N, C-alpha and C positions, 0 to 999 in steps of 0.2 A: 859270662855271658857277655859279650863285643859289644863296645860300646863306640858311635860314631861319633864325631865331634862336627855339629855344623854351624858354620858362620856366614849369617843374612845380613848385607849391606842397604839399608834404604838411602835413594836417592835425596839429595842436598837441596832441589829446587823447590819451591813453593809447596805447602799442601802434600808432599810425595808420603810423609806419615801416615798411620791408620790406628786404629784403635780396634778394629775388627779383628776375628779370630782367623791364625793363620796356620795351617797344618802341612807338613810335608810329609812325603812317600820316599823312600830309596829304593829304586830299583837296579838290581843286580844281575849276572848272568845267572848267578843258581837260586835265586829267591827276592822277596820284597820283603821290604821291612812293614810294619803297623802303621797306620795312620796316625803322625805323632802331632799331636797340639805343641807349636812352641809358645810358650808361655813360662816366665818367670814370677814368682811369688811376691807381690809388694814392688812390682819392677813396671815402669813406664814402657813395653816393646814397643818395637819398630818407630820410634820418631824420626822425624827429618834428620837425614845426615849421619843416623847412628848404626854403628856395626855391633849385631850381637851376636853371642854363641850360646849354643844351646846342646846336650846330650840327647842321642838316637838310641835307646838300647834295644838289641834284636836279641833272639833266640840263636840262631847260627849264624855264620858267617854268609854274607850275600852274594859274595864272589867280585867280581869286575863290577864298580858301579857303573852303569851307562847313562840313568838317566834319573832326574830328579822331578817329583810332581811337586807343585806347589799350588794350593789351595787358598781360597778366602771367603770365609763364612761373617754374615753380617752381623754384628752384634749389637747395637741398636739402629744406626740407620744405616747404608750403605756411604761406606768409606772408602774412595778409591786408593790404592798402593803403588809406590814406585819401586818397585825392585832393581837394584843395580846387579847383581851376583850372589851366588850361593856357594861358599866352600866347604867341602867336605873332607874332614880328614879321618882316614880308614884307620881300623885298630893296629896297622901294620905299621902306621907312620905317613904313609903317602897322601898328599894335599891334590886334591881337584877341582876343580875350577869351572864352575858354571854358569856363565853370563846369561843374565838377562836383558836387564835394559829395556824393561817395558812394564808400562802400567797393568795390576790386576784390578779390573772394576767389575763390579756386581758380584757376581759369584761361582764366577768361571776361573775352571781352573788353567793352568798353564806348568807344560812339559818340558825340561830342557837338557840339551844334551852337551857335555861338557865343552870347554870352549877352543879343542883342535878342530882346524878346517878338514874336512873329510868331501873327496868327489863321492857321487852316486855309485859309481862302479867300486867302490873299495870298499862300501859297507857287505859285509858279508851275512849277519844274522837277520832272521825276519824282525826282530823285536826293534832294530834302528832302523830298516826299511821303511816297516810299519808308521815309524814316528816319522819320518822324513815324508813320506806319501800325507798323513793324517796332518801336518802343518802347512802343508802346500793346499791342498782342499779345503780346509779352512780360509786359509789366505784368499783363497780365490774366490771365494763366498764373501769375503770382507773388502777386497780390491777388486771392485768391479771395473770395467771400460764405458766411458759412457761420451758419445758426439754432444760437446755443448753447442757448437753451431756448425751445419754443413760446412765440409772443406776443412776445417779444423783437427788439429793432431788430436787424437781422442785425450780424452781426460777421465779423472776420477770420478767416479757416479757420487757426488755429493752437491749437492744445492748450496750448502752454507758450510761456513768451516764447522760448525758446531755438531754439522753430522758426520763429520770425518770420524773414522778408527781415533781413539783417545791419544795411541802411541804415535800418531802424524801431525797432531795438534802442536799449535802452538803451547810449548808451555808459561805457565804462569809469568816467571820474568820476561820472557819474548815477547807476550803479549803485550805486558805494559811497555816495554822498549820501543814496540811497536806503534802503539798509541801517541806514546813522548815523541817519539823522533817525528810523525806525522805532524804534532802540534808545533814542535819546533822548527821544522821546515817552514810551514803557513807562519809563525809568527817573523821567521827569518825572512821571511820575504813581503813582510808587511801585506798581504793580500789583501784584507779588508780595509788596508788605510788606502790601499791603489785604487781598489777595483773602480772606482769613478773614473780613475785615469784611463782605464781599459775601454771603458765602454762609448769615450770623448777623443775625440781626437788629440794629438799634439802637437806644439806650433813650430817647436823649433827642439833636437836632439837636447838642449841642453833642460829639457822635462828629465832627464835622466839622472840628474846631480841628486835629487832628493831621495832615490834608490839605493844609491851606495854607499851610505852612510858607515855600512861595519865591516868593509872592505879593509884589510890592515895590510896585507903584504906585497912584497913589490912588484912581482910577477901580474898578479891581478890587475894591480894600478898600470901596469906597464900596456897590458892587453886594454887595457880603459883608453888608453893614450893612442893605442894605434890600431884600433877596431874597424878604422873605415878603410886602412892601407891595403894594396892587393896582397903584398907577401903575408900580412896574419891570416888572410881569407885562404889563401894559399894553404899554408902550414897546417890547417886545421883538418884538412883531408888525409895529409900523412897523422898526426898525432892529437887532435881532435877525440872527442867521443864515440866518433861514428867511421874510423880509418879502414872501414872496408868496402867503401865505393870505388874510390881511383882505380884506373887502370891503365896501363899502356897502350896508345893509341897506334895499330897498325897500320888503318885502314880509317877514313873519316865516314862517316854513316853517311849514304845520301839524303837521309831527313834531318842532316846538319850541316846545308852547304855553305860551309866555309870556306873562303877562296885566300889566295895569299895577299890578293891586295888589301883585303879588311885587315890584316893581321900583321903585314909585314912589319909596321913601325913598332910592333911589339915585339919582333923576333932581333936576338944581339949577333947573332953569328950569321955571316954572307952566305944564307942558306933559303932556300925557297921553302914553304910548308912541308911541301912534299917530301925534300928533302930531310928538312926536323923530324920528320914523321919516320922516317927511313934509319934515321940516326937513333933513334930513341929519346927522343928530347919532348914529345907532346903526348900527355897523357888526357882520359876523360872520366867525366864524373857524368852518367846517365839514369836519369832517377824515371826510367821508361815505365816502372811498376806502377806508381803515384796516376799513370795516364788513364783517364775512365775513372778514377775515385771520384765517388760524391762526397762533396764537401758538406761540412754543419750545416744544417736546416730546422735544430732544433729550436732556436731563437729569431722567430722572424723578424724581430726590433735588430737582429744585427747579423750583417749578411757577413760570409764567409767562403774563402778561396780556398784553391789548393793549384799548385803549379805542378808538371813533370818537365822538369829541365834537362837541357844537357849542358855542361860546362865543359869547353876548352879549355887546359892547363899547360904552361909549356915549364921548361925546366931553363934555368937561366943558364949561364957561365959560371954562374958562384955558388949553383946547386940550389935555386932559389925556386919554390914551384908558385906560379904567378896565371890568375886568369887572365887569357886572351878572348875569349868569346863565350857568349851566354845565348842561349836559346831556351824560353820560357814555356814550350810545348813542343810535342813531338813531329808536330806536322809545321813544316815549314810554308811560308805565305805571306802575305803583305799584313796580314791582321798579326802576325807572329814575327815579328822581325828578331835579327841576330844583333844582341846588344855589344859594343866594343868599349874599351877603356878609352878611345879616341870621344866614347859621346858625352851627354851631359854629365856634369858632376853628379847629379842626383839622380839621371835616367843609370848608370851605371850602378848606383851605390844601391838602388831599389833591384836592380838585376842581382847584386850580390846578395841581397835581402832573402828574395824570393828563391833563388839556390838554397841558402841555409834553414829556412822554411821548408823545404821538401827536404833536405839532408835530416831537421829533428823526425820530422813523422818517420822517414826512413828507418831512424835510429830504433824509435820509439815504439813503433809498432814490429818493425822486422827482426834486426837486428840485436833488439833487448827482448821485448815479448817473445814472438815466436821462436828465436834460433836459440835464447837462452832459457827460459822459463816455461815456454810449452814444448820443448824437445826434450829438455829435461826431465819432464814430467813423464814423459813418454818410457822415459829409463825408467824413471823410479818405480811406475806401475808394474812395468813388466819384473822389475827387478823383486817387488812384493809377491808378484805371482806366482814367477815361476824357479825361484834360488832359495832355500831352506836356510837359515839362521846358520848351518852348520857347513855353507858352500863358500869356498873360499871366495868367491867373485863376490859374494853377497858379504863378506866381511872387508872386502876391498873398495866396493863402493860405497856401503849406509853412510857413512861419515859424511860423504860430500853430496849426498842430497835430504839430507836433513833440511826437514819444513820448506822442502820444494814445491809440497803438495799442496802445504797450510796456505804459504804466499800465493800461489797458485788460486787458490781456492778463493779467498779473500780478492783477489784481483778480478774474479768473475763474479764476484758477489759485490765490490762497492767501487770498482778501478773501470771494467770494460763493459759492463753491465747497461741495459737500457737506462737510460737517466743517472747514468754513473759519472766519476771524474771526466773521464774520456769527453761524453757528452756534453758538459758543462766547460771546457778547457780547451778541448782540442779540434782543430778543422777538421781531422777526422771523425768525428766526433758522430753521432748520431747514425752509426751503420758504415761509415767510412773508414773507418779501422776493423771491422770486421772482413770487409770486402778486398782491403789490404792483405790482410793475413790470408785469407783464402788466393788471394792471386798468386801469394809469394812462395804459400805450400807448394803448389804447381812444378815450381823449378829447387825443391827443398832437395838435395842430395845428402847420400852420407858423406860423400868425398867432398861436398862444399862445408862439411863441419870439421873436416881433417886439416889443421892450420896451415901446414906446410905446401898442403895441396892446395887449398884457397888462395894462399899468398902466391904459387906457381901461376896459377890459372890466369889472374888479372896481369901478371905480367911485373909484377913489382919486386921478384926476390934478390934483383941482384943489390949488392951494398954498394958496388961501386957507380951503379945510376942513379941509387935514390941514396946517400949516406946518412940522412939526418930522420929517415923513416925508423924512428924509435918504436914504435909499436910493433913492426915486424921485428925486430933485432929482439925486444923483451917478450914475444912471445915466442920465439924459436928455443930461446933458454927455457921458458916454462914448457914448452911442449917438448923439448931432450930431458928434462927433466923428470917430467913428468912418464915420460915414456922408459923412462931408463930403470924409474920406479914398478912402474907398472909390472914389466920386462923380468924383472927381478922374482917380484912375486906370482906372475905366472909360469915362469920356468921352474918352481917349487914343486909345481903338483900339475903341473902337465910336461910331458919330456918329449912328444910327438906331435903330430897333427893326428895320428890315431887316437892317441888319449883325448884328445879335444872334441873329435868326431863322436867319440864313443861316449861321451857325457850328454846325456838327453837333458838334462835340466839347461844346460848351457847352450843347446841347438833350440831349447823351448823359448827362452829367454831371448835370443836373437831373433826369432821367429816372430816373436809378439814386437819387438821394437819395429821391426820392418813391416808388418802388417799395419800398424798404427801411427806409423811418422814417418818411415824413409821411402823413398822413389824410386831410386836406384841399385837398394840393396839385394840380390838375388837369394831370397831365404829358400828356395827348392834345395839347393845343394848345401852341404853341411860346411860349418867356419872351420878354417884350418887357424892352426898353431898359431904364424905370424898375423893373421887378419885378427885374431882375438886381442892379439897386444894392441892394436891400432885401433881394435875399437872399443876397447877400454880406455885407452890413453884420451882419446876422446871422450868419451862420458867423465872420465875424471875431470879432463880440465874444464868443460861445460860445468859441472858443479862447484868448482873452484871459481868460475867466473863470475855464478851466480849470487854466490855466497860474498866474493871480495868486492863486488863492485857496486851491487846492488843500491846503498846507500848511496852513495859516489855518483853514481847513473841516475836514480831519479832525484837527486838534490841538484846535480849539475846540466844535465842532459847534453845537449852540444853545445858548443860556445857557437853564440851569436855575435850581436852587436851590441855594444855599450857605448856609454859616454865617451868623448874625448877627453872632458876636463875631471880634475880630480873630484869625487862626491863628497858631497856637504850637506847639513841638515837641510838645510834651506835650498830651493832653487833660487838660482841666479840668471834669469834671461837676458840676453843681450840685449840692447836695445836694435841693435842693426841685425835684424834676422833677415837673410835673404826670402823672397818669394818663391825660389825654387826649393828652400830647405822646407819652408813651412807647406808647401803644396808637397813635398817628400814626406812628411811627417803625417799631413792628414791622408795620404795614398794609404798607410799603413791601415789593413784591418785590422778590428779590435784583438783578434786572436796573436797578432804579430806583435802588437804592443805589449802583449801579456808575455808573449814568448821572450821579447828581446827582455824584459825585466826579470822572468824568472831563472833562464838560462846562464845567463851572464854573473849575477849578483854570486851564485856561489862555485863559477867554475876551477878556480884556482884556490879556494878556501880551506879546501881538505888539508892540502900538505903542498910545501912547495916542490915545484918541480925540481930535477936534478940540474944539476950545474950545465951539464951539456944542453939539455935541453933549452935552458934559460940564454945561453948560447946560441941557439940554432934560429931565436928571434933576432938577433943583431947582426 
């Protein structure tokens, strides 16, 4: 009587084990085995992290094993089980592995194929074709599209994290880690201790001193000492947390009427402003997308404001980027002057602070929330709906979108919802952040998400022009490595454009993404071989960015301004504080005071910068 040895691996995460009954059925090309209970006498089966083996005896040889059916039945109460994989050893000694990596909940069954990737056109038997289609039909019922807000990219149809399918929820360790990191961030910022400071004006910048108690590394202290200086302000456009705004200025916009006479004192070369523009030495940062966005009015006792500034930047002979003109609104006029470095010290400082405030809102709401989180979710849902687990692109993408839908659902539940953290802490709260996403989505294109295209479109692709633009240099390396890896994998399964176009599943996946997320991608035509590589390189990079930078971005945000003195426990306010400084501090809205505290404290606390970046400050 033939015997098959079945090895079952249980996950090692918390609560992965089960006391429920587990049954297995082996499906071969000739016949199926009997439904067999996997149970050893006097043994606790399927414990967390366990690898257990069982014998499944059959009357006749089953042929080639193509499917494994797993069923879980209640023992006492429903006890969820996380199965990692199942290995089958055939009577001939061949080993077949069937990846699972999913939760079995209630009394539902799971049918698995072996771990080899297969394109749909490669499946020849009706058995595997039916299994493939059944898996997708079930996924489409489970992973449904929903419009959370009009004009937003589509998201998962779930109001709360606990409503998500179990397989894409945070596991227990990740959930605890999420809570602990959040608590640590709050504790690290001393938010409760300082909250009264945010609701009342500061008298001078020495009030910052009581905030920076825990900053130890030399880079952050250097930033603290130089935050008011123009070179540090300009450096952040290249290598801060939002280095995607700066672009080469080829022509001054009519809405920003800067003249040569205004900025001549800031120009080092013996050239006019127009000649500097033609020489490629002038850059611009325009926050037009913030124009018309409603500021937070959820607390009538605390007025909050938003600016939509334009900042003109100049590349010096030493390749430093310096601000030379700032306009805080989009419409020029007497009530919207152009601020210059030759203005009063605190007038110029306040103008720079407002630019940093706008940069913060752009970064958090567009660069981070929209272009990292929400767009990656579109790819994730489309993947679950259109690609079965046996598809090679599913295997390629799934590690890089893990927990994406979970963290986004948490954000809609706690962060960007009505009365969420955005409403309590951000000047775009109370609906402004929703308006900002809606506005940005209208200009969201597939090409803008491809790193080399985005860099070139802003005219900042030349290393000779901007030698200290490390975000660009590092980004090219990441993009190149990612594209090389994706290309190698894609070439294994697709040998021509015809093979890509014949894959109905990959075409449906791309159509889903285009329909629910992209503005410029023509999905009426089938995707080609080369474009598929670019497509998944972009998805791959976006998933890596989301996973690799979330904690850093969320705690650090973008570099704003900090106190010039060394931090210590108590505040030491100089008795000789100028009236101008006091007025400057009092002019900061409560949100900006909170922003200055929360963003600067952690900016360089994660890890020291590379020596080349440290040298770029000097």
